[in-house]
C-alpha positions as CSV (number, residue, x, y, z in Angstrom):
1,X,16.7,-93.4,-42.6
2,X,15.5,-91.6,-45.2
3,X,12.7,-92.8,-47.8
4,X,15.4,-93.7,-50.7
5,X,17.3,-95.8,-48.5
6,X,14.0,-97.6,-47.0
7,X,13.1,-98.1,-50.8
8,X,16.7,-99.7,-51.7
9,X,16.3,-101.9,-48.7
10,X,13.0,-103.3,-49.6
11,X,14.0,-103.7,-53.3
12,X,17.2,-105.8,-51.8
13,X,14.9,-107.9,-49.3
14,X,12.2,-108.4,-52.5
15,X,15.6,-109.7,-54.7
16,X,16.8,-111.8,-52.2
17,X,12.9,-113.4,-52.0
18,X,12.7,-113.9,-55.1
19,X,15.9,-115.4,-55.1
20,X,14.9,-118.1,-52.2
21,X,11.8,-118.2,-54.4
22,X,14.1,-119.2,-57.8
23,X,15.6,-122.1,-55.3
24,X,12.5,-123.4,-53.9
25,X,11.8,-125.1,-57.7
26,X,14.2,-128.0,-57.1
27,X,12.4,-128.8,-53.7
28,X,9.0,-129.3,-56.0
29,X,6.7,-127.1,-53.2
30,X,3.1,-126.6,-53.3
31,X,1.2,-123.6,-54.4
32,X,0.3,-122.9,-50.5
33,X,4.1,-122.3,-49.6
34,X,5.4,-120.4,-52.9
35,X,2.5,-118.4,-52.4
36,X,3.4,-117.2,-48.9
37,X,6.8,-116.3,-50.8
38,X,5.2,-114.5,-53.2
39,X,3.1,-112.6,-50.5
40,X,6.7,-111.9,-48.7
41,X,7.9,-110.8,-51.9
42,X,5.5,-108.1,-52.9
43,X,4.6,-107.4,-48.6
44,X,1.1,-108.3,-48.9
45,X,-0.8,-111.1,-46.8
46,X,-1.3,-114.3,-48.1
47,X,-5.2,-114.2,-48.6
48,X,-3.7,-111.1,-51.1
49,X,-2.2,-113.4,-53.3
50,X,-4.0,-115.5,-55.9
51,X,-2.7,-117.7,-58.7
52,X,-4.7,-119.3,-61.3
53,X,-3.5,-122.2,-63.8
54,X,-4.4,-122.7,-67.5
55,X,-6.8,-125.9,-67.8
56,X,-8.1,-126.5,-71.2
57,X,-8.8,-122.8,-72.1
58,X,-10.1,-121.9,-68.9
59,X,-8.2,-120.4,-65.7
60,X,-8.7,-122.3,-62.4
61,X,-7.4,-121.2,-59.0
62,X,-4.7,-123.6,-57.2
63,X,-4.8,-120.8,-54.6
64,X,-5.8,-120.1,-52.5
65,X,-7.1,-123.7,-51.7
66,X,-11.0,-122.4,-51.0
67,X,-11.4,-121.1,-54.2
68,X,-10.0,-124.5,-56.2
69,X,-13.7,-125.7,-56.4
70,X,-15.2,-122.6,-56.8
71,X,-15.5,-123.0,-60.7
72,X,-13.3,-121.7,-63.9
73,X,-12.6,-118.4,-65.7
74,X,-12.7,-118.7,-69.2
75,X,-10.1,-117.2,-71.5
76,X,-13.0,-115.7,-73.4
77,X,-14.2,-113.9,-70.7
78,X,-14.3,-110.5,-69.0
79,X,-12.4,-111.2,-65.7
80,X,-9.4,-109.5,-65.3
81,X,-7.4,-112.7,-64.8
82,X,-8.9,-114.1,-68.2
83,X,-7.8,-110.4,-70.0
84,X,-4.4,-111.1,-68.4
85,X,-3.8,-114.3,-69.6
86,X,-5.2,-114.1,-73.3
87,X,-3.8,-110.6,-73.7
88,X,-0.4,-111.4,-71.6
89,X,-0.6,-107.9,-70.4
90,X,0.3,-106.8,-67.0
91,X,-2.4,-104.9,-65.3
92,X,-2.1,-102.5,-62.1
93,X,-4.7,-100.8,-60.5
94,X,-4.8,-98.7,-57.4
95,X,-8.3,-98.1,-57.8
96,X,-9.6,-101.4,-58.4
97,X,-13.0,-100.9,-56.8
98,X,-13.8,-98.7,-59.9
99,X,-12.9,-101.7,-62.5
100,X,-15.5,-103.9,-63.7
101,X,-14.6,-107.4,-62.5
102,X,-16.0,-110.5,-61.2
103,X,-16.5,-110.1,-57.8
104,X,-17.8,-113.5,-56.8
105,X,-14.8,-115.0,-55.8
106,X,-14.3,-112.1,-53.1
107,X,-17.3,-113.4,-51.2
108,X,-15.7,-116.7,-50.7
109,X,-14.7,-117.3,-46.9
110,X,-10.8,-118.2,-46.5
111,X,-9.4,-119.3,-44.0
112,X,-7.3,-116.7,-43.0
113,X,-5.5,-116.4,-39.5
114,X,-7.5,-115.3,-36.6
115,X,-5.7,-111.8,-36.7
116,X,-6.7,-111.2,-40.2
117,X,-10.1,-112.4,-39.9
118,X,-12.0,-109.1,-40.0
119,X,-9.9,-108.7,-43.9
120,X,-10.6,-112.0,-45.2
121,X,-13.9,-110.6,-46.8
122,X,-12.9,-107.2,-47.5
123,X,-12.9,-106.2,-51.2
124,X,-10.0,-105.7,-53.2
125,X,-9.2,-102.1,-53.6
126,X,-5.8,-102.8,-55.0
127,X,-4.9,-105.3,-57.8
128,X,-1.6,-106.4,-59.7
129,X,-2.6,-109.4,-62.2
130,X,0.4,-110.7,-64.5
131,X,0.4,-113.7,-67.1
132,X,2.5,-116.7,-65.7
133,X,4.3,-117.7,-68.9
134,X,7.5,-120.0,-69.9
135,X,10.3,-118.2,-71.6
136,X,8.7,-119.3,-74.3
137,X,5.9,-117.3,-74.3
138,X,3.0,-120.0,-73.8
139,X,1.1,-119.0,-70.7
140,X,0.6,-121.3,-68.0
141,X,-2.0,-119.4,-65.5
142,X,-2.4,-115.9,-64.0
143,X,-1.0,-114.4,-60.4
144,X,-2.5,-111.7,-58.5
145,X,-1.5,-109.8,-55.5
146,X,-4.1,-107.5,-54.0
147,X,-4.5,-105.2,-51.1
148,X,-8.1,-105.4,-49.3
149,X,-9.8,-102.9,-47.3
150,X,-12.8,-101.0,-46.5
151,X,-11.8,-98.4,-48.8
152,X,-8.3,-97.5,-50.8
153,X,-7.1,-95.9,-47.9
154,X,-7.4,-98.2,-45.8
155,X,-6.0,-100.8,-47.8
156,X,-2.2,-100.2,-47.7
157,X,0.3,-98.6,-49.7
158,X,-0.2,-98.0,-53.7
159,X,1.4,-100.4,-56.0
160,X,4.0,-98.8,-57.7
161,X,5.4,-99.8,-61.2
162,X,8.5,-101.3,-59.4
163,X,5.9,-103.8,-57.6
164,X,4.5,-104.7,-61.1
165,X,8.2,-105.4,-62.3
166,X,8.5,-107.5,-59.3
167,X,5.4,-109.4,-59.6
168,X,6.5,-110.1,-63.5
169,X,9.9,-111.6,-62.4
170,X,8.2,-113.3,-59.8
171,X,5.7,-115.0,-62.4
172,X,8.7,-115.9,-64.5
173,X,9.8,-117.9,-61.9
174,X,6.2,-119.4,-60.9
175,X,6.0,-120.8,-64.7
176,X,9.1,-123.2,-63.5
177,X,7.2,-124.5,-60.7
178,X,5.8,-128.1,-61.5
179,X,2.7,-127.3,-59.9
180,X,1.9,-124.8,-62.7
181,X,2.4,-127.4,-65.6
182,X,-0.8,-128.3,-67.2
183,X,-2.4,-131.6,-65.5
184,X,-0.3,-131.4,-62.7
185,X,-1.6,-132.5,-59.4
186,X,-1.9,-129.8,-56.6
């Protein structure tokens, strides 16, 4: 199979998964189930997805669950997620280790599957970050997808502009999820 047809097949699969995510809205799923679908759509591991919700001018992790009590990121801060939310500007870096960022959250031990345990606390090498905003433009949070590894070459394929566009489409669906509404229980 050619690389063009492989890419075409991956795009079709991703669009099908995005449609599944859209259908999930009426089921009022929790962030764990939704982030599993996001991981499938973007072809990353579940522990490489982060979802933050805007809460009183700060961002609070709602996924992964281990980061829910890790604190908040003020919108005025320098964290990538804060800059993404405040500027509403998508972010893509395939050389993320060179980007100044808050690495405190990378040190939190996540409850990942046994076979992924070795990747649990690997540094983020590649990252995409997109604001989760309503159709009216009101920011509700941020979704981030990463690739982790000892170095960029071991972290997997580079993210592409097409991947970023897919994450933006996914973020538009996430904005309509009940748990993304400010004050919603998780």
